[in-house]
C-alpha positions in Angstrom: 0.0 0.0 0.0 2.8 2.4 0.9 4.5 1.6 -2.4 1.3 2.4 -4.3 0.8 5.7 -2.4 4.4 6.7 -3.0 4.0 5.9 -6.7 0.9 8.1 -6.9 2.7 11.0 -5.2 5.7 10.7 -7.5 3.4 10.6 -10.6 1.5 13.7 -9.4 4.8 15.5 -8.7 6.2 14.6 -12.2 2.9 15.7 -13.8 3.0 19.0 -12.0 6.6 19.6 -13.1 5.7 18.7 -16.7 2.8 21.2 -16.6 4.9 24.0 -15.3 7.7 23.2 -17.8 5.1 23.4 -20.6 3.7 26.7 -19.2 7.1 28.3 -19.6 7.0 28.0 -23.4 6.3 31.2 -25.3 2.7 31.2 -26.5 0.2 33.4 -28.3 -3.6 33.3 -28.0 -5.5 33.9 -31.2 -8.9 35.5 -30.4 -12.0 34.3 -32.1 -12.9 36.3 -35.2 -15.5 39.0 -34.4 -18.7 39.0 -36.6 -18.7 42.3 -38.5 -21.6 44.6 -37.7 -24.2 44.8 -40.4 -24.7 48.4 -41.5 -27.9 50.4 -41.4 -28.8 51.7 -44.9 -30.5 55.1 -45.4 -31.8 55.9 -48.8 -32.7 59.2 -50.3 -33.5 59.9 -54.0 -32.1 63.4 -54.7 -29.1 65.3 -53.3 -31.4 67.4 -51.1 -32.8 64.2 -49.6 -29.5 62.3 -49.0 -26.5 64.5 -48.7 -27.3 66.2 -45.4 -27.5 62.7 -43.8 -24.3 61.7 -45.5 -22.6 64.7 -44.0 -23.5 63.4 -40.5 -21.3 60.4 -40.9 -17.7 59.9 -39.8 -14.9 58.2 -41.8 -16.9 58.5 -45.0 -15.9 56.5 -48.1 -17.8 57.2 -51.4 -18.6 54.5 -53.9 -20.6 54.6 -57.1 -22.7 51.9 -58.8 -24.8 52.7 -61.8 -26.8 55.8 -61.0 -26.4 55.4 -57.2 -23.9 56.9 -54.9 -23.1 55.1 -51.6 -21.6 57.0 -48.7 -20.1 54.4 -46.3 -19.2 55.6 -42.8 -20.2 55.5 -39.1 -22.8 57.2 -36.9 -22.0 57.1 -33.2 -19.5 54.4 -34.0 -22.0 52.1 -35.8 -21.6 51.4 -39.6 -24.1 53.3 -41.7 -24.5 53.5 -45.5 -26.3 56.4 -47.0 -27.5 55.9 -50.6 -28.4 58.6 -53.0 -30.5 56.4 -55.2 -31.7 58.7 -57.9 -35.3 59.4 -58.6 -37.9 56.9 -59.6 -38.8 53.3 -59.2 -36.1 51.8 -61.4 -33.2 53.7 -59.9 -34.4 52.9 -56.4 -34.9 49.2 -57.2 -31.4 48.9 -58.7 -29.8 50.8 -55.8 -31.6 48.7 -53.3 -30.5 45.4 -54.9 -26.9 46.5 -55.3 -26.9 47.9 -51.7 -28.2 44.6 -50.2 -25.9 42.4 -52.1 -22.8 44.5 -51.5 -23.3 45.8 -47.9 -25.7 43.3 -46.4 -27.6 45.9 -44.4 -29.4 45.0 -41.2 -32.2 47.3 -42.0 -33.2 49.8 -44.7 -34.9 53.2 -44.3 -36.1 54.9 -47.4 -36.8 58.5 -46.6 -37.3 61.8 -48.3 -40.0 64.2 -49.4 -43.6 63.5 -50.7 -46.8 65.2 -51.8 -49.8 64.9 -49.6 -52.9 62.9 -50.5 -54.6 63.3 -47.1 -56.2 66.7 -46.6 -55.7 66.3 -42.8 -51.9 66.3 -43.2 -49.9 69.5 -43.4 -46.5 70.4 -44.9 -43.9 69.3 -42.4 -45.9 66.3 -41.1 -44.1 62.9 -41.4 -45.7 59.6 -42.5 -44.3 56.4 -41.2 -45.0 53.8 -43.9 -47.0 51.2 -42.1 -47.7 50.2 -45.7 -46.3 51.1 -49.1 -47.9 50.5 -52.5 -47.1 50.9 -56.1 -49.8 53.3 -57.4 -48.8 52.9 -61.0 -49.8 49.3 -61.5 -53.2 49.4 -63.3 -55.1 47.6 -66.0 -57.4 49.7 -68.1 -60.9 48.6 -69.3 -61.5 48.1 -73.0 -62.6 51.2 -74.8 -63.1 51.8 -78.5 -61.4 54.5 -80.4 -62.7 58.0 -79.6 -64.3 56.7 -76.3 -61.5 58.5 -74.3 -59.8 57.5 -71.1 -61.0 57.5 -67.5 -58.3 56.7 -64.9 -60.9 56.5 -62.2 -62.2 53.2 -63.8 -58.8 51.5 -63.9 -58.3 48.3 -62.0 -55.2 47.8 -59.7 -52.9 45.0 -60.9 -50.6 42.9 -58.8 -47.4 42.4 -60.7 -46.1 39.8 -58.2 -49.1 37.5 -58.5 -48.7 34.0 -59.8 -46.9 33.4 -63.1 -50.2 32.3 -64.7 -51.9 35.6 -64.0 -51.0 37.4 -67.2 -53.5 37.8 -70.1 -57.2 38.2 -70.1 -60.2 36.5 -68.5 -59.8 33.9 -65.8 -56.0 33.7 -66.3 -55.7 37.3 -65.1 -58.0 37.1 -62.1 -55.2 36.4 -59.6 -53.6 39.8 -60.5 -56.7 41.9 -59.9 -55.7 43.1 -56.5 -53.6 45.6 -54.7 -50.3 44.5 -53.2 -49.2 46.4 -50.1 -45.8 46.0 -48.4 -45.8 46.3 -44.6 -43.2 48.5 -42.9 -41.0 46.9 -40.3 -42.8 47.0 -37.0 -39.6 47.3 -34.9 -38.6 50.4 -36.8 -42.0 51.9 -36.6 -42.0 51.4 -32.8 -38.6 53.1 -32.6 -39.8 56.0 -34.7 -42.9 56.4 -32.6 -40.9 56.4 -29.4 -39.0 59.5 -30.4 -41.9 61.4 -32.1 -41.9 64.1 -29.4 -38.4 65.2 -30.6 -39.9 66.3 -33.9 -41.1 69.9 -33.9 -41.9 70.6 -37.6 -45.2 68.7 -37.5 -46.9 65.5 -36.4 -45.7 61.9 -36.9 -48.4 59.6 -38.2 -48.6 56.0 -39.5 -49.9 55.8 -43.0 -49.7 54.4 -46.6 -47.0 55.7 -48.9 -47.9 55.5 -52.6 -45.1 55.3 -55.2 -45.2 55.7 -59.0 -43.3 57.4 -61.8 -45.7 60.2 -62.2 -46.6 63.5 -60.5 -50.3 63.9 -59.7 -51.9 67.3 -59.9 -55.4 66.1 -60.6 -57.4 66.5 -57.4 -60.0 63.9 -58.4 -57.2 61.4 -59.1 -55.5 62.1 -55.8 -58.8 61.8 -54.0 -59.5 58.4 -55.7 -56.1 57.1 -54.7 -56.6 58.3 -51.1 -60.1 56.7 -50.9 -59.6 53.5 -52.9 -56.0 52.7 -52.0 -55.6 54.5 -48.7 -52.7 56.6 -49.7 -51.5 59.3 -47.3 -48.8 60.7 -49.6 -47.2 60.0 -53.0 -43.6 59.9 -54.2 -41.6 57.8 -56.6 -39.4 55.4 -54.6 -40.6 53.6 -51.4 -42.7 50.8 -52.9 -39.8 49.8 -55.2 -37.4 49.7 -52.3 -39.9 47.7 -50.3 -40.5 45.2 -53.1 -36.7 44.5 -53.5 -36.1 44.5 -49.7 -38.9 41.9 -49.3 -37.4 39.7 -52.0 -34.0 39.8 -50.2 -35.6 39.3 -46.7 -34.3 42.7 -45.4 -36.4 44.7 -42.9 -37.4 48.0 -44.4 -39.4 51.1 -43.5 -40.4 54.2 -45.5 -40.4 57.6 -43.8 -41.7 60.5 -45.8 -42.2 64.1 -44.9 -44.8 66.2 -46.7 -43.1 68.9 -48.7 -46.4 70.0 -50.3 -50.0 69.1 -50.2 -52.1 70.2 -53.1 -55.3 68.9 -51.4 -55.2 71.7 -48.8 -53.1 74.4 -50.6 -49.9 73.4 -48.7 -47.1 75.1 -50.7 -43.8 73.4 -51.5 -41.1 73.8 -48.8 -37.7 72.4 -49.6 -36.5 72.7 -46.0 -38.6 69.7 -45.1 -36.0 67.4 -46.7 -33.5 68.3 -44.1 -36.1 68.1 -41.3 -36.9 64.6 -42.4 -33.3 63.5 -42.4 -32.8 65.0 -38.9 -35.7 63.0 -37.6 -34.4 59.8 -39.3 -31.0 60.4 -37.7 -32.9 60.3 -34.3 -34.5 57.0 -35.4 -31.2 55.5 -36.3 -29.6 56.6 -33.0 -32.5 55.2 -31.0 -32.2 51.9 -33.0 -28.5 51.7 -32.4 -29.0 52.3 -28.7 -31.6 49.4 -28.7 -29.1 47.2 -30.5 -26.3 48.0 -28.0 -28.6 47.2 -25.1 -29.1 43.7 -26.5 -25.4 43.2 -27.0 -24.2 44.0 -23.5 -21.7 41.4 -22.1 -22.9 38.9 -19.5 
């Protein structure tokens, strides 16, 4: 028994010496690679709607792709990409697709100016896009030559309906509907949480209508407002929403009224900067929310 005990003691002593001998070797610890933060992407169609926000970023690098300009930098230390998309559905769709593929954004906010459809909204009010919709997708009824045209009789057409929905009759029935894209609920909640910081007008949830035309016909505007629920119109948000949905990227449209023909609200270009300032607050609040969830144990 004593021999066994002595052997155990000797083995333990030799193991300890071996451990300490190994511990004396020079060594290096390679840290686990950190997952890069996904940037927040802010879109604006025109210089007046994008460049103020780009000027708020630190460490800015500018990159071009097609008609879009990407300003890559940081806001409060968090990566942000501001995109000057160019006007219209096509420019916005292209910039959104390129931006998602190249930068892998965590979220997208499409923001800028808009024209009012709701008479209750004033110049300076901001609409959070609980929904966005393409208000240029329509099918016209058959009319003979010289029978004229009546846009108030046009039928909404869903371009993203099933592949068998083109044509006439029963094959087209699946496309006879309006397609709305819902805004990201988390972003809406963050925007609502800071609404008291905005002093140019009120913050409301609504429907943003997008198309490549500028409506000045009050009856047409009233029809869109009543039949499709539009709060405002512009030329970009629905395109960004469609592409963001295809790439499974959370997205929200935020649009300020720069004019409202329905209640004689005159155009005010300063609203573009006001909108970007509010969106900056939304981004900062969102970053704070992210940081709170990433605190170490």
